[in-house]
C-alpha positions as CSV (number, residue, x, y, z in Angstrom):
1,M,21.1,27.1,46.8
2,S,21.2,23.8,48.4
3,R,19.9,21.5,45.7
4,A,21.3,21.2,42.2
5,I,20.6,19.1,39.0
6,L,23.5,17.9,37.0
7,L,22.6,16.7,33.6
8,F,25.3,14.3,32.3
9,A,25.9,13.5,28.6
10,H,28.5,11.7,26.6
11,G,30.1,14.5,24.5
12,A,31.3,14.6,20.9
13,R,33.9,16.3,18.7
14,D,31.2,18.2,16.8
15,P,30.1,21.2,18.9
16,S,26.6,21.2,17.4
17,W,26.0,17.7,19.0
18,A,25.6,19.4,22.4
19,L,22.8,21.8,21.2
20,P,19.8,19.5,22.1
21,F,21.4,18.8,25.5
22,R,21.8,22.6,26.1
23,A,18.2,23.0,25.2
24,I,17.2,20.3,27.7
25,R,19.3,22.1,30.3
26,D,17.6,25.4,29.6
27,A,14.1,23.9,29.7
28,V,14.9,22.1,33.1
29,A,16.4,25.3,34.5
30,A,13.2,27.2,33.6
31,D,11.2,24.8,35.6
32,A,13.5,23.7,38.4
33,S,12.1,25.8,41.3
34,G,15.3,27.7,42.0
35,Q,17.7,24.7,41.8
36,A,20.9,25.2,39.9
37,V,20.9,23.2,36.7
38,E,24.2,22.4,34.9
39,L,25.2,20.2,32.0
40,A,28.4,18.2,32.1
41,F,30.1,15.7,29.7
42,L,31.9,12.5,30.1
43,E,34.5,13.1,27.3
44,L,35.4,15.2,24.3
45,M,33.5,18.3,25.6
46,E,33.8,20.6,28.5
47,P,32.9,21.0,31.3
48,G,33.4,17.5,32.8
49,L,31.3,16.1,35.6
50,P,33.9,16.4,38.3
51,E,34.6,20.1,37.8
52,T,30.9,20.9,37.3
53,A,30.1,19.1,40.6
54,E,33.0,20.9,42.4
55,R,31.6,24.3,41.2
56,L,28.1,23.4,42.4
57,V,29.5,22.4,45.8
58,A,31.5,25.6,46.0
59,D,28.3,27.5,45.2
60,G,26.5,25.9,48.2
61,A,25.0,22.7,46.8
62,T,24.4,20.1,49.5
63,T,22.4,17.8,47.3
64,I,23.2,17.0,43.6
65,T,21.0,14.9,41.5
66,V,22.9,13.5,38.5
67,V,20.7,12.8,35.5
68,P,22.3,10.7,32.8
69,L,21.1,11.8,29.3
70,F,21.9,8.4,27.9
71,M,19.5,6.0,26.2
72,A,20.7,2.9,28.0
73,Q,22.9,1.5,30.8
74,G,26.0,0.9,28.6
75,G,29.6,0.7,29.7
76,H,29.9,4.4,30.5
77,L,27.0,4.3,33.0
78,K,28.0,0.9,34.4
79,K,31.7,1.6,34.8
80,D,32.7,5.2,34.3
81,L,29.9,7.0,36.1
82,P,30.2,5.0,39.3
83,V,33.9,5.9,39.5
84,L,33.1,9.6,39.1
85,M,30.4,9.4,41.7
86,D,32.6,7.5,44.2
87,D,35.3,10.1,43.8
88,L,32.9,12.9,44.5
89,R,31.6,11.1,47.6
90,A,35.1,10.6,48.8
91,R,36.0,14.3,48.4
92,H,32.6,15.5,49.8
93,P,31.3,13.1,52.3
94,Q,28.7,15.6,53.4
95,L,27.3,15.9,49.9
96,E,24.1,14.0,49.1
97,L,24.5,12.5,45.6
98,K,21.4,11.1,43.9
99,L,21.5,9.2,40.6
100,A,18.6,9.2,38.3
101,P,18.2,6.3,35.8
102,A,19.3,6.7,32.2
103,I,16.5,8.6,30.3
104,G,16.0,5.5,28.0
105,D,15.1,3.5,31.1
106,V,12.2,5.8,32.0
107,P,9.0,4.3,30.7
108,A,7.2,7.6,30.3
109,L,10.1,8.9,28.1
110,T,10.2,5.8,25.9
111,E,6.5,6.0,25.5
112,A,6.8,9.7,24.5
113,I,9.4,8.8,21.9
114,A,7.3,6.0,20.5
115,G,4.3,8.3,20.3
116,W,6.3,10.9,18.5
117,V,7.6,8.2,16.0
118,V,4.1,6.9,15.3
119,G,2.8,10.4,14.9
120,F,5.6,11.5,12.6
121,A,5.3,8.4,10.5
122,A,1.6,8.8,10.1
123,G,1.8,12.5,9.1
């Protein structure tokens, strides 16, 4: 394994909060062409992003794509995530780290949500 996808979510005290994110992880893993797919959290839940990335590197990942499962570029993505990414780059200069946009910044996803809302409201 040389490529990995690291899904990144906020975290919450209620364990059931993570269920949709685990479902996303499982769906991505089922269609990820042999790439490792992991889910990590910023706070309140385990595992965190640093330890998940370290495990992926130890397992042979040379490229990790971090995908923030956040609806917008708030403080966590503007301040906290860059620090975590910089720390990983410093510890693993050979690692290629890619950062996807927040899912709420992806037009196809916001259009899909809008379509679902309209359909739900109509039905």
